[in-house]
N, CA, C and O atoms as a Tripos MOL2 file, in Angstrom:
@<TRIPOS>MOLECULE
protein
  256   255    64     0     0
PROTEIN
NO_CHARGES

@<TRIPOS>ATOM
      1 N          -3.9780   13.1210  -10.0950 N.3       1 MET1
      2 CA         -3.6940   12.4920   -8.8250 C.3       1 MET1
      3 C          -4.9290   12.6300   -7.9330 C.2       1 MET1
      4 O          -5.5570   13.6870   -7.8740 O.2       1 MET1
      5 N          -5.2520   11.5640   -7.2580 N.am      2 ARG2
      6 CA         -6.3690   11.5700   -6.3110 C.3       2 ARG2
      7 C          -5.8550   11.8790   -4.9100 C.2       2 ARG2
      8 O          -4.6580   11.7870   -4.6390 O.2       2 ARG2
      9 N          -6.7550   12.2370   -4.0490 N.am      3 HIS3
     10 CA         -6.3910   12.5290   -2.6600 C.3       3 HIS3
     11 C          -5.7250   11.3120   -2.0010 C.2       3 HIS3
     12 O          -4.7830   11.4650   -1.2240 O.2       3 HIS3
     13 N          -6.2090   10.1200   -2.3110 N.am      4 THR4
     14 CA         -5.6190    8.9200   -1.7030 C.3       4 THR4
     15 C          -4.1620    8.7540   -2.1140 C.2       4 THR4
     16 O          -3.3240    8.3850   -1.2910 O.2       4 THR4
     17 N          -3.8510    9.0230   -3.3820 N.am      5 GLU5
     18 CA         -2.4600    8.9230   -3.8370 C.3       5 GLU5
     19 C          -1.6050   10.0060   -3.1760 C.2       5 GLU5
     20 O          -0.4610    9.7560   -2.7960 O.2       5 GLU5
     21 N          -2.1680   11.2080   -3.0420 N.am      6 PHE6
     22 CA         -1.4410   12.2690   -2.3640 C.3       6 PHE6
     23 C          -1.0380   11.8240   -0.9650 C.2       6 PHE6
     24 O           0.1220   11.9670   -0.5770 O.2       6 PHE6
     25 N          -1.9980   11.2810   -0.1980 N.am      7 TRP7
     26 CA         -1.6930   10.8760    1.1810 C.3       7 TRP7
     27 C          -0.7480    9.6830    1.2300 C.2       7 TRP7
     28 O           0.0520    9.5770    2.1600 O.2       7 TRP7
     29 N          -0.8200    8.7900    0.2620 N.am      8 GLU8
     30 CA          0.1350    7.6850    0.1920 C.3       8 GLU8
     31 C           1.5550    8.2230   -0.0020 C.2       8 GLU8
     32 O           2.4970    7.7670    0.6460 O.2       8 GLU8
     33 N           1.6910    9.1890   -0.8950 N.am      9 ARG9
     34 CA          3.0100    9.7890   -1.1340 C.3       9 ARG9
     35 C           3.5080   10.5410    0.0950 C.2       9 ARG9
     36 O           4.6910   10.4850    0.4310 O.2       9 ARG9
     37 N           2.6030   11.2380    0.7570 N.am     10 MET10
     38 CA          2.9900   11.9450    1.9850 C.3      10 MET10
     39 C           3.5090   10.9540    3.0280 C.2      10 MET10
     40 O           4.5320   11.2030    3.6660 O.2      10 MET10
     41 N           2.8160    9.8480    3.1990 N.am     11 GLU11
     42 CA          3.2270    8.8520    4.1800 C.3      11 GLU11
     43 C           4.5490    8.1970    3.8020 C.2      11 GLU11
     44 O           5.3500    7.8740    4.6790 O.2      11 GLU11
     45 N           4.7850    7.9970    2.5190 N.am     12 GLN12
     46 CA          6.0700    7.4500    2.0780 C.3      12 GLN12
     47 C           7.1990    8.4300    2.3770 C.2      12 GLN12
     48 O           8.2890    8.0270    2.7840 O.2      12 GLN12
     49 N           6.9320    9.7130    2.1730 N.am     13 ALA13
     50 CA          7.9660   10.7370    2.3600 C.3      13 ALA13
     51 C           8.2430   11.0310    3.8310 C.2      13 ALA13
     52 O           9.3940   11.2320    4.2170 O.2      13 ALA13
     53 N           7.1920   11.0560    4.6540 N.am     14 LEU14
     54 CA          7.3440   11.5190    6.0360 C.3      14 LEU14
     55 C           7.0090   10.4790    7.0960 C.2      14 LEU14
     56 O           7.2500   10.6940    8.2840 O.2      14 LEU14
     57 N           6.4560    9.3590    6.6660 N.am     15 GLY15
     58 CA          6.0290    8.3470    7.6190 C.3      15 GLY15
     59 C           4.5650    8.5450    7.9700 C.2      15 GLY15
     60 O           4.0670    9.6700    7.9550 O.2      15 GLY15
     61 N           3.8780    7.4620    8.2830 N.am     16 PRO16
     62 CA          2.4410    7.5560    8.5350 C.3      16 PRO16
     63 C           2.0770    8.4000    9.7540 C.2      16 PRO16
     64 O           1.0140    9.0210    9.7710 O.2      16 PRO16
     65 N           2.9090    8.4350   10.7420 N.am     17 ALA17
     66 CA          2.5810    9.1810   11.9590 C.3      17 ALA17
     67 C           2.7730   10.6890   11.7900 C.2      17 ALA17
     68 O           2.0680   11.4730   12.4250 O.2      17 ALA17
     69 N           3.7040   11.1000   10.9530 N.am     18 TYR18
     70 CA          4.0580   12.5130   10.8450 C.3      18 TYR18
     71 C           3.4420   13.2140    9.6380 C.2      18 TYR18
     72 O           3.3370   14.4410    9.6400 O.2      18 TYR18
     73 N           3.0340   12.4800    8.6160 N.am     19 ALA19
     74 CA          2.5710   13.0900    7.3630 C.3      19 ALA19
     75 C           1.4290   14.0700    7.5730 C.2      19 ALA19
     76 O           1.4790   15.1880    7.0600 O.2      19 ALA19
     77 N           0.4190   13.6840    8.3010 N.am     20 ARG20
     78 CA         -0.7470   14.5590    8.4900 C.3      20 ARG20
     79 C          -0.4390   15.7250    9.4350 C.2      20 ARG20
     80 O          -0.9970   16.8130    9.2910 O.2      20 ARG20
     81 N           0.4340   15.4940   10.3810 N.am     21 VAL21
     82 CA          0.8450   16.5860   11.2700 C.3      21 VAL21
     83 C           1.5740   17.6470   10.4570 C.2      21 VAL21
     84 O           1.2580   18.8330   10.5510 O.2      21 VAL21
     85 N           2.5420   17.2240    9.6650 N.am     22 TRP22
     86 CA          3.3110   18.1470    8.8340 C.3      22 TRP22
     87 C           2.3830   18.8920    7.8810 C.2      22 TRP22
     88 O           2.5040   20.1060    7.7160 O.2      22 TRP22
     89 N           1.4550   18.1650    7.2500 N.am     23 ALA23
     90 CA          0.5370   18.7650    6.2800 C.3      23 ALA23
     91 C          -0.3660   19.8160    6.9190 C.2      23 ALA23
     92 O          -0.8690   20.7040    6.2300 O.2      23 ALA23
     93 N          -0.5710   19.7220    8.2070 N.am     24 GLY24
     94 CA         -1.4150   20.6850    8.8910 C.3      24 GLY24
     95 C          -0.6680   21.8390    9.5210 C.2      24 GLY24
     96 O          -1.2860   22.7880   10.0050 O.2      24 GLY24
     97 N           0.6790   21.7700    9.5200 N.am     25 GLN25
     98 CA          1.4520   22.8040   10.2030 C.3      25 GLN25
     99 C           2.4320   23.5700    9.3220 C.2      25 GLN25
    100 O           2.7380   24.7260    9.6110 O.2      25 GLN25
    101 N           2.9260   22.9540    8.2600 N.am     26 PHE26
    102 CA          3.9700   23.5720    7.4400 C.3      26 PHE26
    103 C           3.3380   24.4720    6.3780 C.2      26 PHE26
    104 O           2.6190   23.9920    5.5010 O.2      26 PHE26
    105 N           3.6040   25.7510    6.4580 N.am     27 VAL27
    106 CA          3.0520   26.7410    5.5250 C.3      27 VAL27
    107 C           4.0040   26.8980    4.3450 C.2      27 VAL27
    108 O           5.2180   27.0040    4.5230 O.2      27 VAL27
    109 N           3.4390   26.9120    3.1330 N.am     28 MET28
    110 CA          4.2510   27.0100    1.9220 C.3      28 MET28
    111 C           3.8590   28.2150    1.0860 C.2      28 MET28
    112 O           2.6800   28.4350    0.8120 O.2      28 MET28
    113 N           4.8470   28.9880    0.6870 N.am     29 ALA29
    114 CA          4.6100   30.1570   -0.1670 C.3      29 ALA29
    115 C           3.9670   29.7410   -1.4900 C.2      29 ALA29
    116 O           3.1240   30.4600   -2.0260 O.2      29 ALA29
    117 N           4.3670   28.5810   -2.0160 N.am     30 GLU30
    118 CA          3.8240   28.0940   -3.2910 C.3      30 GLU30
    119 C           2.3140   27.8700   -3.2290 C.2      30 GLU30
    120 O           1.6420   27.8060   -4.2580 O.2      30 GLU30
    121 N           1.7950   27.7520   -2.0170 N.am     31 LEU31
    122 CA          0.3570   27.5390   -1.8270 C.3      31 LEU31
    123 C          -0.3050   28.7850   -1.2300 C.2      31 LEU31
    124 O          -1.2910   28.6980   -0.4970 O.2      31 LEU31
    125 N           0.2650   29.9420   -1.5650 N.am     32 GLU32
    126 CA         -0.2520   31.2290   -1.0970 C.3      32 GLU32
    127 C          -0.2890   31.3160    0.4280 C.2      32 GLU32
    128 O          -1.2400   31.8400    1.0070 O.2      32 GLU32
    129 N           0.7470   30.8000    1.0610 N.am     33 GLY33
    130 CA          0.8550   30.8870    2.5070 C.3      33 GLY33
    131 C          -0.0780   29.9540    3.2550 C.2      33 GLY33
    132 O          -0.4620   30.2290    4.3920 O.2      33 GLY33
    133 N          -0.4380   28.8610    2.6220 N.am     34 ARG34
    134 CA         -1.3170   27.8780    3.2640 C.3      34 ARG34
    135 C          -0.5600   26.5810    3.5080 C.2      34 ARG34
    136 O           0.4890   26.3290    2.9150 O.2      34 ARG34
    137 N          -1.1110   25.7750    4.3870 N.am     35 THR35
    138 CA         -0.5910   24.4310    4.5980 C.3      35 THR35
    139 C          -1.1840   23.5190    3.5220 C.2      35 THR35
    140 O          -2.0930   23.9190    2.7950 O.2      35 THR35
    141 N          -0.6710   22.3080    3.4250 N.am     36 ALA36
    142 CA         -1.2250   21.3400    2.4780 C.3      36 ALA36
    143 C          -2.6880   21.0580    2.7980 C.2      36 ALA36
    144 O          -3.5180   20.9890    1.8920 O.2      36 ALA36
    145 N          -3.0070   20.8960    4.0720 N.am     37 HIS37
    146 CA         -4.4030   20.6660    4.4730 C.3      37 HIS37
    147 C          -5.2970   21.8190    4.0420 C.2      37 HIS37
    148 O          -6.3660   21.5980    3.4730 O.2      37 HIS37
    149 N          -4.8710   23.0360    4.3080 N.am     38 GLU38
    150 CA         -5.6690   24.2060    3.9480 C.3      38 GLU38
    151 C          -5.8680   24.2990    2.4400 C.2      38 GLU38
    152 O          -6.9650   24.6020    1.9710 O.2      38 GLU38
    153 N          -4.8140   24.0390    1.6890 N.am     39 ALA39
    154 CA         -4.9040   24.1080    0.2310 C.3      39 ALA39
    155 C          -5.8630   23.0510   -0.3110 C.2      39 ALA39
    156 O          -6.6850   23.3480   -1.1780 O.2      39 ALA39
    157 N          -5.7670   21.8430    0.1850 N.am     40 LEU40
    158 CA         -6.6750   20.7870   -0.2600 C.3      40 LEU40
    159 C          -8.1160   21.1290    0.1160 C.2      40 LEU40
    160 O          -9.0300   20.9570   -0.6900 O.2      40 LEU40
    161 N          -8.3130   21.6090    1.3340 N.am     41 ASP41
    162 CA         -9.6580   21.9830    1.7800 C.3      41 ASP41
    163 C         -10.2360   23.1250    0.9510 C.2      41 ASP41
    164 O         -11.4530   23.2310    0.7990 O.2      41 ASP41
    165 N          -9.3590   23.9820    0.4120 N.am     42 ALA42
    166 CA         -9.8040   25.1090   -0.4130 C.3      42 ALA42
    167 C         -10.0620   24.6970   -1.8660 C.2      42 ALA42
    168 O         -10.4820   25.5180   -2.6820 O.2      42 ALA42
    169 N          -9.8100   23.4300   -2.1850 N.am     43 GLY43
    170 CA        -10.0960   22.9410   -3.5290 C.3      43 GLY43
    171 C          -8.9160   22.8480   -4.4660 C.2      43 GLY43
    172 O          -9.0880   22.5320   -5.6430 O.2      43 GLY43
    173 N          -7.7130   23.1180   -3.9670 N.am     44 GLU44
    174 CA         -6.5310   22.9560   -4.8280 C.3      44 GLU44
    175 C          -6.3900   21.4810   -5.2150 C.2      44 GLU44
    176 O          -6.7570   20.5910   -4.4490 O.2      44 GLU44
    177 N          -5.8630   21.2400   -6.3930 N.am     45 SER45
    178 CA         -5.6950   19.8560   -6.8370 C.3      45 SER45
    179 C          -4.5970   19.1870   -6.0110 C.2      45 SER45
    180 O          -3.6020   19.8240   -5.6650 O.2      45 SER45
    181 N          -4.7760   17.9180   -5.7010 N.am     46 PRO46
    182 CA         -3.7300   17.1910   -4.9720 C.3      46 PRO46
    183 C          -2.3850   17.2210   -5.7110 C.2      46 PRO46
    184 O          -1.3290   17.2260   -5.0780 O.2      46 PRO46
    185 N          -2.4240   17.2400   -7.0530 N.am     47 GLN47
    186 CA         -1.1840   17.2960   -7.8300 C.3      47 GLN47
    187 C          -0.4300   18.5960   -7.5580 C.2      47 GLN47
    188 O           0.7840   18.5750   -7.3550 O.2      47 GLN47
    189 N          -1.1340   19.7170   -7.5520 N.am     48 ARG48
    190 CA         -0.4800   21.0090   -7.2860 C.3      48 ARG48
    191 C           0.0800   21.0410   -5.8710 C.2      48 ARG48
    192 O           1.1930   21.5160   -5.6470 O.2      48 ARG48
    193 N          -0.6910   20.5370   -4.9240 N.am     49 VAL49
    194 CA         -0.2270   20.5150   -3.5410 C.3      49 VAL49
    195 C           0.9830   19.5980   -3.4140 C.2      49 VAL49
    196 O           1.9370   19.9250   -2.7070 O.2      49 VAL49
    197 N           0.9530   18.4560   -4.0910 N.am     50 TRP50
    198 CA          2.0930   17.5410   -4.0280 C.3      50 TRP50
    199 C           3.3510   18.1970   -4.5950 C.2      50 TRP50
    200 O           4.4370   18.0300   -4.0390 O.2      50 TRP50
    201 N           3.2180   18.9320   -5.6790 N.am     51 ARG51
    202 CA          4.3870   19.6190   -6.2570 C.3      51 ARG51
    203 C           4.9950   20.5890   -5.2510 C.2      51 ARG51
    204 O           6.2170   20.6840   -5.1410 O.2      51 ARG51
    205 N           4.1590   21.3000   -4.5250 N.am     52 ALA52
    206 CA          4.6530   22.2240   -3.5020 C.3      52 ALA52
    207 C           5.3250   21.4680   -2.3620 C.2      52 ALA52
    208 O           6.3830   21.8740   -1.8800 O.2      52 ALA52
    209 N           4.7140   20.3770   -1.9350 N.am     53 VAL53
    210 CA          5.3050   19.5440   -0.8680 C.3      53 VAL53
    211 C           6.6350   18.9780   -1.3430 C.2      53 VAL53
    212 O           7.6240   19.0130   -0.6120 O.2      53 VAL53
    213 N           6.6590   18.4670   -2.5440 N.am     54 HIS54
    214 CA          7.8690   17.8770   -3.1270 C.3      54 HIS54
    215 C           9.0150   18.8830   -3.1030 C.2      54 HIS54
    216 O          10.1350   18.5500   -2.7180 O.2      54 HIS54
    217 N           8.7280   20.1040   -3.5150 N.am     55 ALA55
    218 CA          9.7500   21.1490   -3.5230 C.3      55 ALA55
    219 C          10.1780   21.5210   -2.1060 C.2      55 ALA55
    220 O          11.3670   21.6930   -1.8380 O.2      55 ALA55
    221 N           9.2150   21.6450   -1.2060 N.am     56 ALA56
    222 CA          9.5320   22.0400    0.1730 C.3      56 ALA56
    223 C          10.3960   21.0060    0.8840 C.2      56 ALA56
    224 O          11.2580   21.3520    1.6920 O.2      56 ALA56
    225 N          10.1580   19.7440    0.5790 N.am     57 LEU57
    226 CA         10.9250   18.6730    1.2250 C.3      57 LEU57
    227 C          12.2180   18.3550    0.4980 C.2      57 LEU57
    228 O          13.0700   17.6400    1.0250 O.2      57 LEU57
    229 N          12.3710   18.8860   -0.7180 N.am     58 GLY58
    230 CA         13.5800   18.5990   -1.4920 C.3      58 GLY58
    231 C          13.7010   17.1340   -1.8640 C.2      58 GLY58
    232 O          14.7880   16.5570   -1.8250 O.2      58 GLY58
    233 N          12.5730   16.5390   -2.2240 N.am     59 LEU59
    234 CA         12.5590   15.1240   -2.5710 C.3      59 LEU59
    235 C          13.1970   14.8870   -3.9360 C.2      59 LEU59
    236 O          13.2420   15.8000   -4.7600 O.2      59 LEU59
    237 N          13.6880   13.6810   -4.1840 N.am     60 PRO60
    238 CA         14.3020   13.3660   -5.4750 C.3      60 PRO60
    239 C          13.3020   13.4980   -6.6300 C.2      60 PRO60
    240 O          12.1000   13.3080   -6.4440 O.2      60 PRO60
    241 N          13.8010   13.8180   -7.7990 N.am     61 ALA61
    242 CA         12.9540   14.0020   -8.9780 C.3      61 ALA61
    243 C          12.1140   12.7710   -9.2760 C.2      61 ALA61
    244 O          10.9940   12.9050   -9.7680 O.2      61 ALA61
    245 N          12.6110   11.5950   -8.9990 N.am     62 ARG62
    246 CA         11.8710   10.3690   -9.2950 C.3      62 ARG62
    247 C          10.5760   10.2580   -8.4710 C.2      62 ARG62
    248 O           9.6940    9.4690   -8.8100 O.2      62 ARG62
    249 N          10.4620   11.0340   -7.4100 N.am     63 GLU63
    250 CA          9.2670   11.0030   -6.5690 C.3      63 GLU63
    251 C           8.2710   12.0890   -6.9390 C.2      63 GLU63
    252 O           7.2640   12.2780   -6.2570 O.2      63 GLU63
    253 N           8.5540   12.7910   -8.0090 N.am     64 ARG64
    254 CA          7.6790   13.8760   -8.4380 C.3      64 ARG64
    255 C           6.4480   13.2650   -9.0240 C.2      64 ARG64
    256 O           5.5500   13.9840   -9.4620 O.2      64 ARG64
@<TRIPOS>BOND
     1     1     2 1
     2     2     3 1
     3     3     4 2
     4     3     5 am
     5     5     6 1
     6     6     7 1
     7     7     8 2
     8     7     9 am
     9     9    10 1
    10    10    11 1
    11    11    12 2
    12    11    13 am
    13    13    14 1
    14    14    15 1
    15    15    16 2
    16    15    17 am
    17    17    18 1
    18    18    19 1
    19    19    20 2
    20    19    21 am
    21    21    22 1
    22    22    23 1
    23    23    24 2
    24    23    25 am
    25    25    26 1
    26    26    27 1
    27    27    28 2
    28    27    29 am
    29    29    30 1
    30    30    31 1
    31    31    32 2
    32    31    33 am
    33    33    34 1
    34    34    35 1
    35    35    36 2
    36    35    37 am
    37    37    38 1
    38    38    39 1
    39    39    40 2
    40    39    41 am
    41    41    42 1
    42    42    43 1
    43    43    44 2
    44    43    45 am
    45    45    46 1
    46    46    47 1
    47    47    48 2
    48    47    49 am
    49    49    50 1
    50    50    51 1
    51    51    52 2
    52    51    53 am
    53    53    54 1
    54    54    55 1
    55    55    56 2
    56    55    57 am
    57    57    58 1
    58    58    59 1
    59    59    60 2
    60    59    61 am
    61    61    62 1
    62    62    63 1
    63    63    64 2
    64    63    65 am
    65    65    66 1
    66    66    67 1
    67    67    68 2
    68    67    69 am
    69    69    70 1
    70    70    71 1
    71    71    72 2
    72    71    73 am
    73    73    74 1
    74    74    75 1
    75    75    76 2
    76    75    77 am
    77    77    78 1
    78    78    79 1
    79    79    80 2
    80    79    81 am
    81    81    82 1
    82    82    83 1
    83    83    84 2
    84    83    85 am
    85    85    86 1
    86    86    87 1
    87    87    88 2
    88    87    89 am
    89    89    90 1
    90    90    91 1
    91    91    92 2
    92    91    93 am
    93    93    94 1
    94    94    95 1
    95    95    96 2
    96    95    97 am
    97    97    98 1
    98    98    99 1
    99    99   100 2
   100    99   101 am
   101   101   102 1
   102   102   103 1
   103   103   104 2
   104   103   105 am
   105   105   106 1
   106   106   107 1
   107   107   108 2
   108   107   109 am
   109   109   110 1
   110   110   111 1
   111   111   112 2
   112   111   113 am
   113   113   114 1
   114   114   115 1
   115   115   116 2
   116   115   117 am
   117   117   118 1
   118   118   119 1
   119   119   120 2
   120   119   121 am
   121   121   122 1
   122   122   123 1
   123   123   124 2
   124   123   125 am
   125   125   126 1
   126   126   127 1
   127   127   128 2
   128   127   129 am
   129   129   130 1
   130   130   131 1
   131   131   132 2
   132   131   133 am
   133   133   134 1
   134   134   135 1
   135   135   136 2
   136   135   137 am
   137   137   138 1
   138   138   139 1
   139   139   140 2
   140   139   141 am
   141   141   142 1
   142   142   143 1
   143   143   144 2
   144   143   145 am
   145   145   146 1
   146   146   147 1
   147   147   148 2
   148   147   149 am
   149   149   150 1
   150   150   151 1
   151   151   152 2
   152   151   153 am
   153   153   154 1
   154   154   155 1
   155   155   156 2
   156   155   157 am
   157   157   158 1
   158   158   159 1
   159   159   160 2
   160   159   161 am
   161   161   162 1
   162   162   163 1
   163   163   164 2
   164   163   165 am
   165   165   166 1
   166   166   167 1
   167   167   168 2
   168   167   169 am
   169   169   170 1
   170   170   171 1
   171   171   172 2
   172   171   173 am
   173   173   174 1
   174   174   175 1
   175   175   176 2
   176   175   177 am
   177   177   178 1
   178   178   179 1
   179   179   180 2
   180   179   181 am
   181   181   182 1
   182   182   183 1
   183   183   184 2
   184   183   185 am
   185   185   186 1
   186   186   187 1
   187   187   188 2
   188   187   189 am
   189   189   190 1
   190   190   191 1
   191   191   192 2
   192   191   193 am
   193   193   194 1
   194   194   195 1
   195   195   196 2
   196   195   197 am
   197   197   198 1
   198   198   199 1
   199   199   200 2
   200   199   201 am
   201   201   202 1
   202   202   203 1
   203   203   204 2
   204   203   205 am
   205   205   206 1
   206   206   207 1
   207   207   208 2
   208   207   209 am
   209   209   210 1
   210   210   211 1
   211   211   212 2
   212   211   213 am
   213   213   214 1
   214   214   215 1
   215   215   216 2
   216   215   217 am
   217   217   218 1
   218   218   219 1
   219   219   220 2
   220   219   221 am
   221   221   222 1
   222   222   223 1
   223   223   224 2
   224   223   225 am
   225   225   226 1
   226   226   227 1
   227   227   228 2
   228   227   229 am
   229   229   230 1
   230   230   231 1
   231   231   232 2
   232   231   233 am
   233   233   234 1
   234   234   235 1
   235   235   236 2
   236   235   237 am
   237   237   238 1
   238   238   239 1
   239   239   240 2
   240   239   241 am
   241   241   242 1
   242   242   243 1
   243   243   244 2
   244   243   245 am
   245   245   246 1
   246   246   247 1
   247   247   248 2
   248   247   249 am
   249   249   250 1
   250   250   251 1
   251   251   252 2
   252   251   253 am
   253   253   254 1
   254   254   255 1
   255   255   256 2
@<TRIPOS>SUBSTRUCTURE
     1 MET1         2 RESIDUE 1 A MET
     2 ARG2         6 RESIDUE 1 A ARG
     3 HIS3        10 RESIDUE 1 A HIS
     4 THR4        14 RESIDUE 1 A THR
     5 GLU5        18 RESIDUE 1 A GLU
     6 PHE6        22 RESIDUE 1 A PHE
     7 TRP7        26 RESIDUE 1 A TRP
     8 GLU8        30 RESIDUE 1 A GLU
     9 ARG9        34 RESIDUE 1 A ARG
    10 MET10       38 RESIDUE 1 A MET
    11 GLU11       42 RESIDUE 1 A GLU
    12 GLN12       46 RESIDUE 1 A GLN
    13 ALA13       50 RESIDUE 1 A ALA
    14 LEU14       54 RESIDUE 1 A LEU
    15 GLY15       58 RESIDUE 1 A GLY
    16 PRO16       62 RESIDUE 1 A PRO
    17 ALA17       66 RESIDUE 1 A ALA
    18 TYR18       70 RESIDUE 1 A TYR
    19 ALA19       74 RESIDUE 1 A ALA
    20 ARG20       78 RESIDUE 1 A ARG
    21 VAL21       82 RESIDUE 1 A VAL
    22 TRP22       86 RESIDUE 1 A TRP
    23 ALA23       90 RESIDUE 1 A ALA
    24 GLY24       94 RESIDUE 1 A GLY
    25 GLN25       98 RESIDUE 1 A GLN
    26 PHE26      102 RESIDUE 1 A PHE
    27 VAL27      106 RESIDUE 1 A VAL
    28 MET28      110 RESIDUE 1 A MET
    29 ALA29      114 RESIDUE 1 A ALA
    30 GLU30      118 RESIDUE 1 A GLU
    31 LEU31      122 RESIDUE 1 A LEU
    32 GLU32      126 RESIDUE 1 A GLU
    33 GLY33      130 RESIDUE 1 A GLY
    34 ARG34      134 RESIDUE 1 A ARG
    35 THR35      138 RESIDUE 1 A THR
    36 ALA36      142 RESIDUE 1 A ALA
    37 HIS37      146 RESIDUE 1 A HIS
    38 GLU38      150 RESIDUE 1 A GLU
    39 ALA39      154 RESIDUE 1 A ALA
    40 LEU40      158 RESIDUE 1 A LEU
    41 ASP41      162 RESIDUE 1 A ASP
    42 ALA42      166 RESIDUE 1 A ALA
    43 GLY43      170 RESIDUE 1 A GLY
    44 GLU44      174 RESIDUE 1 A GLU
    45 SER45      178 RESIDUE 1 A SER
    46 PRO46      182 RESIDUE 1 A PRO
    47 GLN47      186 RESIDUE 1 A GLN
    48 ARG48      190 RESIDUE 1 A ARG
    49 VAL49      194 RESIDUE 1 A VAL
    50 TRP50      198 RESIDUE 1 A TRP
    51 ARG51      202 RESIDUE 1 A ARG
    52 ALA52      206 RESIDUE 1 A ALA
    53 VAL53      210 RESIDUE 1 A VAL
    54 HIS54      214 RESIDUE 1 A HIS
    55 ALA55      218 RESIDUE 1 A ALA
    56 ALA56      222 RESIDUE 1 A ALA
    57 LEU57      226 RESIDUE 1 A LEU
    58 GLY58      230 RESIDUE 1 A GLY
    59 LEU59      234 RESIDUE 1 A LEU
    60 PRO60      238 RESIDUE 1 A PRO
    61 ALA61      242 RESIDUE 1 A ALA
    62 ARG62      246 RESIDUE 1 A ARG
    63 GLU63      250 RESIDUE 1 A GLU
    64 ARG64      254 RESIDUE 1 A ARG
């Protein structure tokens, strides 16, 4: 998964106005206590970050 696909999925899940805000504020244990933004900036793969976001939001399996 590329960063662009990650952000497209985030916008689909949360809306374009809220996706980046949420990604910068919501801390996830699956990402060692980091936000999605922090994890991506630290070099985590967008796929791993998306899996953590997917779990945190409780999205349907088809969106995995």
